[in-house]
N, CA, C and O atoms as a GROMACS GRO file, in nm:
protein
  520
    1MET      N    1   0.080  -0.121  -0.015
    1MET     CA    2  -0.003   0.002   0.027
    1MET      C    3   0.081   0.128  -0.020
    1MET      O    4   0.200   0.119   0.010
    2SER      N    5   0.054   0.209  -0.067
    2SER     CA    6   0.122   0.356  -0.095
    2SER      C    7   0.014   0.456  -0.064
    2SER      O    8  -0.088   0.480  -0.128
    3HIS      N    9   0.069   0.523   0.077
    3HIS     CA   10  -0.035   0.640   0.103
    3HIS      C   11  -0.017   0.778   0.035
    3HIS      O   12  -0.109   0.853   0.002
    4GLY      N   13   0.105   0.800   0.020
    4GLY     CA   14   0.125   0.939  -0.069
    4GLY      C   15   0.051   1.044   0.020
    4GLY      O   16   0.077   1.071   0.137
    5HIS      N   17  -0.043   1.096  -0.057
    5HIS     CA   18  -0.098   1.211   0.004
    5HIS      C   19  -0.275   1.189   0.022
    5HIS      O   20  -0.364   1.274   0.016
    6ASP      N   21  -0.282   1.087   0.040
    6ASP     CA   22  -0.420   1.002  -0.005
    6ASP      C   23  -0.482   1.010   0.133
    6ASP      O   24  -0.452   0.928   0.220
    7GLU      N   25  -0.577   1.118   0.154
    7GLU     CA   26  -0.663   1.114   0.309
    7GLU      C   27  -0.686   1.003   0.352
    7GLU      O   28  -0.656   0.975   0.468
    8VAL      N   29  -0.744   0.919   0.272
    8VAL     CA   30  -0.838   0.788   0.312
    8VAL      C   31  -0.716   0.694   0.368
    8VAL      O   32  -0.724   0.648   0.482
    9CYS      N   33  -0.604   0.666   0.286
    9CYS     CA   34  -0.522   0.591   0.334
    9CYS      C   35  -0.437   0.625   0.468
    9CYS      O   36  -0.385   0.553   0.553
   10TRP      N   37  -0.445   0.748   0.454
   10TRP     CA   38  -0.362   0.826   0.596
   10TRP      C   39  -0.434   0.772   0.720
   10TRP      O   40  -0.371   0.744   0.823
   11GLU      N   41  -0.571   0.758   0.707
   11GLU     CA   42  -0.655   0.741   0.825
   11GLU      C   43  -0.626   0.586   0.856
   11GLU      O   44  -0.621   0.558   0.976
   12VAL      N   45  -0.604   0.476   0.760
   12VAL     CA   46  -0.579   0.360   0.790
   12VAL      C   47  -0.423   0.333   0.863
   12VAL      O   48  -0.393   0.253   0.952
   13VAL      N   49  -0.348   0.420   0.798
   13VAL     CA   50  -0.187   0.415   0.840
   13VAL      C   51  -0.209   0.462   0.980
   13VAL      O   52  -0.164   0.399   1.076
   14THR      N   53  -0.274   0.567   0.992
   14THR     CA   54  -0.279   0.620   1.157
   14THR      C   55  -0.346   0.542   1.257
   14THR      O   56  -0.307   0.547   1.374
   15ALA      N   57  -0.447   0.466   1.221
   15ALA     CA   58  -0.508   0.347   1.308
   15ALA      C   59  -0.416   0.270   1.328
   15ALA      O   60  -0.388   0.239   1.444
   16PHE      N   61  -0.346   0.219   1.219
   16PHE     CA   62  -0.247   0.087   1.234
   16PHE      C   63  -0.138   0.144   1.329
   16PHE      O   64  -0.106   0.076   1.426
   17VAL      N   65  -0.085   0.252   1.308
   17VAL     CA   66   0.043   0.320   1.379
   17VAL      C   67   0.005   0.331   1.545
   17VAL      O   68   0.067   0.272   1.634
   18ARG      N   69  -0.106   0.416   1.562
   18ARG     CA   70  -0.156   0.421   1.702
   18ARG      C   71  -0.180   0.302   1.796
   18ARG      O   72  -0.161   0.289   1.917
   19LEU      N   73  -0.231   0.212   1.696
   19LEU     CA   74  -0.246   0.075   1.809
   19LEU      C   75  -0.103   0.013   1.863
   19LEU      O   76  -0.107  -0.060   1.962
   20GLY      N   77   0.011   0.037   1.806
   20GLY     CA   78   0.128  -0.012   1.839
   20GLY      C   79   0.167   0.052   1.992
   20GLY      O   80   0.182  -0.027   2.085
   21PRO      N   81   0.180   0.186   2.011
   21PRO     CA   82   0.192   0.223   2.151
   21PRO      C   83   0.100   0.172   2.243
   21PRO      O   84   0.134   0.128   2.352
   22ALA      N   85  -0.041   0.178   2.193
   22ALA     CA   86  -0.147   0.102   2.293
   22ALA      C   87  -0.117  -0.021   2.342
   22ALA      O   88  -0.140  -0.047   2.460
   23HIS      N   89  -0.061  -0.113   2.258
   23HIS     CA   90  -0.020  -0.233   2.283
   23HIS      C   91   0.091  -0.274   2.345
   23HIS      O   92   0.114  -0.391   2.374
   24GLY      N   93   0.187  -0.152   2.373
   24GLY     CA   94   0.322  -0.158   2.410
   24GLY      C   95   0.404  -0.212   2.312
   24GLY      O   96   0.506  -0.267   2.353
   25GLU      N   97   0.382  -0.210   2.185
   25GLU     CA   98   0.474  -0.216   2.081
   25GLU      C   99   0.568  -0.085   2.027
   25GLU      O  100   0.529   0.031   2.028
   26LYS      N  101   0.686  -0.125   1.984
   26LYS     CA  102   0.757  -0.042   1.937
   26LYS      C  103   0.700  -0.021   1.780
   26LYS      O  104   0.665  -0.115   1.709
   27VAL      N  105   0.698   0.107   1.742
   27VAL     CA  106   0.643   0.131   1.581
   27VAL      C  107   0.766   0.179   1.480
   27VAL      O  108   0.854   0.256   1.518
   28MET      N  109   0.762   0.133   1.366
   28MET     CA  110   0.849   0.186   1.276
   28MET      C  111   0.770   0.223   1.175
   28MET      O  112   0.676   0.147   1.150
   29VAL      N  113   0.787   0.351   1.090
   29VAL     CA  114   0.736   0.385   0.985
   29VAL      C  115   0.834   0.454   0.886
   29VAL      O  116   0.886   0.564   0.896
   30PRO      N  117   0.846   0.354   0.781
   30PRO     CA  118   0.936   0.400   0.662
   30PRO      C  119   0.830   0.477   0.542
   30PRO      O  120   0.785   0.414   0.446
   31PRO      N  121   0.804   0.600   0.564
   31PRO     CA  122   0.677   0.648   0.467
   31PRO      C  123   0.731   0.648   0.310
   31PRO      O  124   0.847   0.625   0.274
   32CYS      N  125   0.632   0.675   0.237
   32CYS     CA  126   0.669   0.702   0.103
   32CYS      C  127   0.784   0.828   0.074
   32CYS      O  128   0.783   0.943   0.119
   33PRO      N  129   0.866   0.771  -0.004
   33PRO     CA  130   0.977   0.862  -0.015
   33PRO      C  131   0.932   1.019  -0.052
   33PRO      O  132   0.998   1.118  -0.021
   34GLY      N  133   0.837   1.020  -0.107
   34GLY     CA  134   0.797   1.181  -0.150
   34GLY      C  135   0.728   1.262  -0.030
   34GLY      O  136   0.688   1.379  -0.038
   35VAL      N  137   0.722   1.193   0.063
   35VAL     CA  138   0.649   1.257   0.156
   35VAL      C  139   0.760   1.312   0.285
   35VAL      O  140   0.833   1.230   0.341
   36PRO      N  141   0.761   1.433   0.316
   36PRO     CA  142   0.848   1.500   0.400
   36PRO      C  143   0.822   1.452   0.550
   36PRO      O  144   0.704   1.443   0.583
   37GLU      N  145   0.905   1.424   0.629
   37GLU     CA  146   0.885   1.357   0.762
   37GLU      C  147   0.792   1.449   0.850
   37GLU      O  148   0.722   1.393   0.934
   38ASP      N  149   0.786   1.572   0.837
   38ASP     CA  150   0.689   1.651   0.888
   38ASP      C  151   0.541   1.666   0.881
   38ASP      O  152   0.460   1.703   0.967
   39GLU      N  153   0.522   1.617   0.719
   39GLU     CA  154   0.425   1.582   0.696
   39GLU      C  155   0.368   1.431   0.712
   39GLU      O  156   0.249   1.405   0.689
   40VAL      N  157   0.431   1.364   0.740
   40VAL     CA  158   0.435   1.228   0.798
   40VAL      C  159   0.367   1.249   0.943
   40VAL      O  160   0.262   1.194   0.975
   41LEU      N  161   0.438   1.333   1.025
   41LEU     CA  162   0.432   1.333   1.174
   41LEU      C  163   0.258   1.402   1.179
   41LEU      O  164   0.175   1.352   1.255
   42ALA      N  165   0.230   1.494   1.107
   42ALA     CA  166   0.119   1.575   1.096
   42ALA      C  167   0.015   1.473   1.051
   42ALA      O  168  -0.091   1.462   1.112
   43GLY      N  169   0.045   1.402   0.949
   43GLY     CA  170  -0.097   1.285   0.925
   43GLY      C  171  -0.109   1.183   1.052
   43GLY      O  172  -0.213   1.128   1.088
   44LEU      N  173  -0.003   1.172   1.101
   44LEU     CA  174  -0.005   1.077   1.247
   44LEU      C  175  -0.087   1.127   1.348
   44LEU      O  176  -0.175   1.061   1.402
   45ASP      N  177  -0.052   1.271   1.380
   45ASP     CA  178  -0.123   1.340   1.466
   45ASP      C  179  -0.260   1.419   1.450
   45ASP      O  180  -0.280   1.539   1.432
   46SER      N  181  -0.341   1.321   1.462
   46SER     CA  182  -0.493   1.375   1.443
   46SER      C  183  -0.500   1.505   1.568
   46SER      O  184  -0.411   1.523   1.651
   47PRO      N  185  -0.611   1.576   1.558
   47PRO     CA  186  -0.634   1.677   1.623
   47PRO      C  187  -0.653   1.653   1.777
   47PRO      O  188  -0.765   1.608   1.803
   48GLY      N  189  -0.570   1.672   1.886
   48GLY     CA  190  -0.575   1.644   2.019
   48GLY      C  191  -0.522   1.509   2.061
   48GLY      O  192  -0.526   1.470   2.177
   49ARG      N  193  -0.466   1.430   1.948
   49ARG     CA  194  -0.393   1.317   1.974
   49ARG      C  195  -0.241   1.324   1.901
   49ARG      O  196  -0.220   1.329   1.780
   50SER      N  197  -0.156   1.323   1.994
   50SER     CA  198  -0.005   1.360   1.954
   50SER      C  199   0.060   1.241   1.983
   50SER      O  200   0.028   1.173   2.080
   51THR      N  201   0.155   1.209   1.900
   51THR     CA  202   0.256   1.090   1.890
   51THR      C  203   0.389   1.143   1.947
   51THR      O  204   0.489   1.071   1.941
   52VAL      N  205   0.395   1.278   2.006
   52VAL     CA  206   0.521   1.328   2.041
   52VAL      C  207   0.586   1.237   2.161
   52VAL      O  208   0.700   1.191   2.161
   53SER      N  209   0.490   1.223   2.260
   53SER     CA  210   0.578   1.124   2.374
   53SER      C  211   0.609   1.007   2.326
   53SER      O  212   0.707   0.955   2.379
   54ALA      N  213   0.551   0.943   2.234
   54ALA     CA  214   0.567   0.789   2.178
   54ALA      C  215   0.716   0.820   2.108
   54ALA      O  216   0.812   0.746   2.131
   55ARG      N  217   0.726   0.943   2.013
   55ARG     CA  218   0.863   0.968   1.947
   55ARG      C  219   0.955   0.998   2.056
   55ARG      O  220   1.062   0.938   2.045
   56GLU      N  221   0.944   1.077   2.164
   56GLU     CA  222   1.034   1.121   2.258
   56GLU      C  223   1.091   0.991   2.315
   56GLU      O  224   1.214   0.981   2.318
   57ARG      N  225   1.022   0.898   2.356
   57ARG     CA  226   1.053   0.770   2.401
   57ARG      C  227   1.133   0.658   2.322
   57ARG      O  228   1.190   0.559   2.369
   58GLY      N  229   1.123   0.702   2.181
   58GLY     CA  230   1.185   0.598   2.072
   58GLY      C  231   1.097   0.490   2.050
   58GLY      O  232   1.140   0.381   2.012
   59GLN      N  233   0.942   0.515   2.077
   59GLN     CA  234   0.867   0.388   2.053
   59GLN      C  235   0.825   0.402   1.922
   59GLN      O  236   0.793   0.306   1.853
   60LEU      N  237   0.823   0.530   1.882
   60LEU     CA  238   0.780   0.568   1.730
   60LEU      C  239   0.900   0.610   1.659
   60LEU      O  240   0.976   0.699   1.697
   61VAL      N  241   0.912   0.538   1.550
   61VAL     CA  242   1.057   0.586   1.469
   61VAL      C  243   0.981   0.606   1.320
   61VAL      O  244   0.915   0.518   1.265
   62VAL      N  245   1.003   0.722   1.274
   62VAL     CA  246   1.002   0.749   1.138
   62VAL      C  247   1.134   0.761   1.055
   62VAL      O  248   1.214   0.854   1.065
   63SER      N  249   1.144   0.661   0.980
   63SER     CA  250   1.277   0.664   0.881
   63SER      C  251   1.257   0.620   0.764
   63SER      O  252   1.163   0.545   0.736
   64SER      N  253   1.345   0.662   0.678
   64SER     CA  254   1.346   0.631   0.528
   64SER      C  255   1.387   0.493   0.517
   64SER      O  256   1.463   0.447   0.602
   65MET      N  257   1.342   0.416   0.416
   65MET     CA  258   1.356   0.274   0.391
   65MET      C  259   1.557   0.265   0.377
   65MET      O  260   1.627   0.168   0.405
   66CYS      N  261   1.597   0.390   0.330
   66CYS     CA  262   1.742   0.412   0.306
   66CYS      C  263   1.805   0.383   0.472
   66CYS      O  264   1.896   0.308   0.507
   67GLY      N  265   1.728   0.464   0.545
   67GLY     CA  266   1.786   0.457   0.696
   67GLY      C  267   1.785   0.317   0.738
   67GLY      O  268   1.871   0.271   0.813
   68VAL      N  269   1.689   0.250   0.692
   68VAL     CA  270   1.671   0.108   0.761
   68VAL      C  271   1.762   0.005   0.701
   68VAL      O  272   1.792  -0.093   0.769
   69ILE      N  273   1.814   0.023   0.562
   69ILE     CA  274   1.882  -0.069   0.520
   69ILE      C  275   2.028  -0.015   0.543
   69ILE      O  276   2.116  -0.098   0.521
   70ARG      N  277   2.066   0.100   0.582
   70ARG     CA  278   2.187   0.132   0.615
   70ARG      C  279   2.284   0.036   0.685
   70ARG      O  280   2.236  -0.049   0.760
   71PRO      N  281   2.426   0.041   0.666
   71PRO     CA  282   2.497   0.115   0.587
   71PRO      C  283   2.509   0.098   0.435
   71PRO      O  284   2.574   0.171   0.360
   72ASP      N  285   2.426  -0.026   0.398
   72ASP     CA  286   2.411  -0.038   0.260
   72ASP      C  287   2.321   0.047   0.205
   72ASP      O  288   2.229   0.089   0.275
   73THR      N  289   2.333   0.086   0.066
   73THR     CA  290   2.255   0.165   0.011
   73THR      C  291   2.180   0.085  -0.106
   73THR      O  292   2.087   0.142  -0.165
   74GLU      N  293   2.212  -0.024  -0.135
   74GLU     CA  294   2.149  -0.099  -0.260
   74GLU      C  295   2.048  -0.181  -0.194
   74GLU      O  296   2.075  -0.238  -0.088
   75PHE      N  297   1.916  -0.193  -0.259
   75PHE     CA  298   1.825  -0.270  -0.219
   75PHE      C  299   1.832  -0.433  -0.278
   75PHE      O  300   1.847  -0.462  -0.397
   76THR      N  301   1.818  -0.530  -0.166
   76THR     CA  302   1.803  -0.642  -0.197
   76THR      C  303   1.683  -0.713  -0.120
   76THR      O  304   1.684  -0.673  -0.004
   77THR      N  305   1.592  -0.795  -0.140
   77THR     CA  306   1.508  -0.853  -0.053
   77THR      C  307   1.563  -0.920   0.066
   77THR      O  308   1.498  -0.940   0.168
   78THR      N  309   1.698  -0.955   0.046
   78THR     CA  310   1.759  -1.042   0.164
   78THR      C  311   1.820  -0.909   0.265
   78THR      O  312   1.814  -0.922   0.387
   79ARG      N  313   1.864  -0.814   0.217
   79ARG     CA  314   1.897  -0.712   0.304
   79ARG      C  315   1.805  -0.645   0.365
   79ARG      O  316   1.823  -0.614   0.483
   80GLN      N  317   1.683  -0.607   0.294
   80GLN     CA  318   1.558  -0.549   0.370
   80GLN      C  319   1.503  -0.644   0.459
   80GLN      O  320   1.485  -0.597   0.571
   81THR      N  321   1.469  -0.770   0.444
   81THR     CA  322   1.386  -0.849   0.512
   81THR      C  323   1.496  -0.884   0.643
   81THR      O  324   1.446  -0.905   0.754
   82GLY      N  325   1.607  -0.888   0.631
   82GLY     CA  326   1.719  -0.909   0.726
   82GLY      C  327   1.710  -0.799   0.831
   82GLY      O  328   1.695  -0.827   0.950
   83ARG      N  329   1.721  -0.661   0.783
   83ARG     CA  330   1.694  -0.530   0.871
   83ARG      C  331   1.586  -0.535   0.940
   83ARG      O  332   1.578  -0.491   1.055
   84LEU      N  333   1.475  -0.598   0.867
   84LEU     CA  334   1.318  -0.579   0.940
   84LEU      C  335   1.330  -0.691   1.062
   84LEU      O  336   1.270  -0.690   1.170
   85TYR      N  337   1.413  -0.773   1.021
   85TYR     CA  338   1.376  -0.896   1.131
   85TYR      C  339   1.510  -0.873   1.254
   85TYR      O  340   1.513  -0.935   1.359
   86ALA      N  341   1.595  -0.789   1.219
   86ALA     CA  342   1.682  -0.745   1.330
   86ALA      C  343   1.597  -0.624   1.414
   86ALA      O  344   1.611  -0.617   1.536
   87GLU      N  345   1.535  -0.559   1.365
   87GLU     CA  346   1.439  -0.461   1.440
   87GLU      C  347   1.330  -0.517   1.494
   87GLU      O  348   1.275  -0.462   1.589
   88THR      N  349   1.284  -0.633   1.442
   88THR     CA  350   1.194  -0.708   1.532
   88THR      C  351   1.257  -0.773   1.660
   88THR      O  352   1.215  -0.756   1.775
   89ASP      N  353   1.360  -0.848   1.624
   89ASP     CA  354   1.434  -0.863   1.736
   89ASP      C  355   1.475  -0.777   1.847
   89ASP      O  356   1.457  -0.806   1.966
   90ARG      N  357   1.536  -0.659   1.800
   90ARG     CA  358   1.560  -0.543   1.904
   90ARG      C  359   1.447  -0.525   1.987
   90ARG      O  360   1.459  -0.529   2.110
   91ALA      N  361   1.326  -0.505   1.925
   91ALA     CA  362   1.212  -0.431   2.018
   91ALA      C  363   1.188  -0.516   2.157
   91ALA      O  364   1.187  -0.456   2.265
   92PRO      N  365   1.173  -0.635   2.151
   92PRO     CA  366   1.156  -0.711   2.255
   92PRO      C  367   1.282  -0.692   2.370
   92PRO      O  368   1.268  -0.704   2.492
   93ALA      N  369   1.395  -0.662   2.307
   93ALA     CA  370   1.526  -0.639   2.406
   93ALA      C  371   1.529  -0.499   2.452
   93ALA      O  372   1.605  -0.468   2.544
   94GLU      N  373   1.450  -0.406   2.393
   94GLU     CA  374   1.414  -0.282   2.434
   94GLU      C  375   1.326  -0.275   2.534
   94GLU      O  376   1.314  -0.171   2.598
   95GLY      N  377   1.250  -0.391   2.561
   95GLY     CA  378   1.132  -0.380   2.645
   95GLY      C  379   0.990  -0.373   2.590
   95GLY      O  380   0.893  -0.365   2.665
   96TYR      N  381   0.982  -0.376   2.465
   96TYR     CA  382   0.872  -0.379   2.392
   96TYR      C  383   0.802  -0.504   2.384
   96TYR      O  384   0.862  -0.609   2.407
   97ALA      N  385   0.654  -0.503   2.349
   97ALA     CA  386   0.599  -0.599   2.332
   97ALA      C  387   0.620  -0.692   2.179
   97ALA      O  388   0.586  -0.808   2.153
   98GLY      N  389   0.685  -0.599   2.102
   98GLY     CA  390   0.693  -0.666   1.958
   98GLY      C  391   0.722  -0.534   1.869
   98GLY      O  392   0.742  -0.425   1.922
   99LEU      N  393   0.723  -0.555   1.722
   99LEU     CA  394   0.729  -0.457   1.653
   99LEU      C  395   0.632  -0.433   1.549
   99LEU      O  396   0.599  -0.523   1.471
  100ARG      N  397   0.587  -0.321   1.545
  100ARG     CA  398   0.450  -0.277   1.431
  100ARG      C  399   0.531  -0.192   1.326
  100ARG      O  400   0.589  -0.086   1.350
  101ALA      N  401   0.526  -0.249   1.219
  101ALA     CA  402   0.593  -0.142   1.097
  101ALA      C  403   0.514  -0.147   0.983
  101ALA      O  404   0.472  -0.249   0.927
  102PHE      N  405   0.497  -0.025   0.950
  102PHE     CA  406   0.419   0.020   0.816
  102PHE      C  407   0.537   0.084   0.727
  102PHE      O  408   0.598   0.190   0.740
  103VAL      N  409   0.548  -0.026   0.623
  103VAL     CA  410   0.640   0.024   0.510
  103VAL      C  411   0.570   0.062   0.401
  103VAL      O  412   0.513  -0.029   0.342
  104ASP      N  413   0.557   0.197   0.346
  104ASP     CA  414   0.508   0.229   0.215
  104ASP      C  415   0.589   0.171   0.109
  104ASP      O  416   0.712   0.180   0.104
  105MET      N  417   0.515   0.110   0.022
  105MET     CA  418   0.575   0.067  -0.109
  105MET      C  419   0.637   0.140  -0.182
  105MET      O  420   0.701   0.084  -0.272
  106GLY      N  421   0.640   0.285  -0.172
  106GLY     CA  422   0.666   0.391  -0.295
  106GLY      C  423   0.813   0.375  -0.249
  106GLY      O  424   0.877   0.460  -0.312
  107TRP      N  425   0.880   0.321  -0.184
  107TRP     CA  426   1.017   0.322  -0.163
  107TRP      C  427   1.104   0.213  -0.285
  107TRP      O  428   1.216   0.231  -0.332
  108VAL      N  429   1.011   0.104  -0.312
  108VAL     CA  430   1.056   0.034  -0.420
  108VAL      C  431   1.095   0.100  -0.553
  108VAL      O  432   1.196   0.059  -0.610
  109ARG      N  433   1.030   0.187  -0.599
  109ARG     CA  434   1.052   0.276  -0.720
  109ARG      C  435   1.167   0.367  -0.670
  109ARG      O  436   1.257   0.393  -0.750
  110ALA      N  437   1.171   0.409  -0.563
  110ALA     CA  438   1.257   0.533  -0.531
  110ALA      C  439   1.392   0.472  -0.516
  110ALA      O  440   1.491   0.543  -0.538
  111LEU      N  441   1.407   0.333  -0.476
  111LEU     CA  442   1.559   0.290  -0.452
  111LEU      C  443   1.575   0.185  -0.563
  111LEU      O  444   1.646   0.086  -0.545
  112GLY      N  445   1.499   0.212  -0.695
  112GLY     CA  446   1.547   0.149  -0.823
  112GLY      C  447   1.527   0.004  -0.791
  112GLY      O  448   1.608  -0.064  -0.854
  113ALA      N  449   1.446  -0.068  -0.712
  113ALA     CA  450   1.435  -0.182  -0.688
  113ALA      C  451   1.377  -0.254  -0.803
  113ALA      O  452   1.301  -0.186  -0.872
  114ASP      N  453   1.401  -0.388  -0.841
  114ASP     CA  454   1.313  -0.464  -0.917
  114ASP      C  455   1.176  -0.499  -0.867
  114ASP      O  456   1.161  -0.581  -0.776
  115THR      N  457   1.061  -0.428  -0.933
  115THR     CA  458   0.934  -0.455  -0.875
  115THR      C  459   0.878  -0.588  -0.872
  115THR      O  460   0.797  -0.627  -0.787
  116GLY      N  461   0.932  -0.672  -0.987
  116GLY     CA  462   0.900  -0.805  -1.012
  116GLY      C  463   0.969  -0.893  -0.909
  116GLY      O  464   0.916  -1.001  -0.882
  117VAL      N  465   1.086  -0.855  -0.847
  117VAL     CA  466   1.144  -0.952  -0.734
  117VAL      C  467   1.099  -0.902  -0.605
  117VAL      O  468   1.131  -0.964  -0.504
  118VAL      N  469   1.036  -0.806  -0.599
  118VAL     CA  470   0.951  -0.764  -0.457
  118VAL      C  471   0.813  -0.826  -0.465
  118VAL      O  472   0.763  -0.884  -0.369
  119ALA      N  473   0.761  -0.813  -0.569
  119ALA     CA  474   0.610  -0.887  -0.601
  119ALA      C  475   0.634  -1.034  -0.572
  119ALA      O  476   0.550  -1.101  -0.512
  120ARG      N  477   0.747  -1.084  -0.614
  120ARG     CA  478   0.755  -1.239  -0.578
  120ARG      C  479   0.821  -1.282  -0.455
  120ARG      O  480   0.857  -1.398  -0.434
  121LEU      N  481   0.835  -1.182  -0.374
  121LEU     CA  482   0.906  -1.203  -0.225
  121LEU      C  483   0.763  -1.306  -0.155
  121LEU      O  484   0.642  -1.282  -0.149
  122PRO      N  485   0.828  -1.400  -0.119
  122PRO     CA  486   0.762  -1.514  -0.065
  122PRO      C  487   0.707  -1.422   0.075
  122PRO      O  488   0.771  -1.330   0.126
  123LEU      N  489   0.570  -1.473   0.123
  123LEU     CA  490   0.525  -1.398   0.244
  123LEU      C  491   0.575  -1.462   0.366
  123LEU      O  492   0.550  -1.411   0.476
  124THR      N  493   0.644  -1.569   0.356
  124THR     CA  494   0.716  -1.602   0.473
  124THR      C  495   0.850  -1.555   0.478
  124THR      O  496   0.911  -1.595   0.578
  125GLU      N  497   0.915  -1.481   0.400
  125GLU     CA  498   1.033  -1.402   0.403
  125GLU      C  499   0.977  -1.238   0.426
  125GLU      O  500   1.058  -1.162   0.480
  126ALA      N  501   0.859  -1.190   0.393
  126ALA     CA  502   0.811  -1.072   0.426
  126ALA      C  503   0.772  -1.042   0.561
  126ALA      O  504   0.780  -0.938   0.626
  127VAL      N  505   0.728  -1.162   0.589
  127VAL     CA  506   0.657  -1.152   0.759
  127VAL      C  507   0.694  -1.226   0.842
  127VAL      O  508   0.657  -1.342   0.819
  128ARG      N  509   0.751  -1.214   0.932
  128ARG     CA  510   0.834  -1.302   1.054
  128ARG      C  511   0.721  -1.344   1.142
  128ARG      O  512   0.643  -1.259   1.183
  129PRO      N  513   0.705  -1.477   1.176
  129PRO     CA  514   0.597  -1.511   1.242
  129PRO      C  515   0.649  -1.501   1.396
  129PRO      O  516   0.766  -1.517   1.432
  130TRP      N  517   0.548  -1.474   1.470
  130TRP     CA  518   0.595  -1.449   1.626
  130TRP      C  519   0.627  -1.567   1.678
  130TRP      O  520   0.666  -1.575   1.795
   0.00000   0.00000   0.00000
């Protein structure tokens, strides 16, 4: 799913992301590459409900996919899933119930990744079972 500037999709992303801290989970959001971080945060912060405290605690992290796969810059499915697995393992070590991640698929084109390879990524590689 790519939310970009679509208001309806932002509602889905916001609901998904807000459930993480409510369940004691760490939340990672690599948003659509064309959407600036301040716009992402504005989209997640509905009137009267702020994510500032979760961000200050490090429970909510907004990072580009390039930030997730660093220090490497080239996309591979192995690298991307490996980094997400590492973040999944790190969350309980940091005291969280688990990791909740929303990854906007706009990063596929932005990193010049082969969309065919990403589309064929087996679900067992894309989603780590608890």
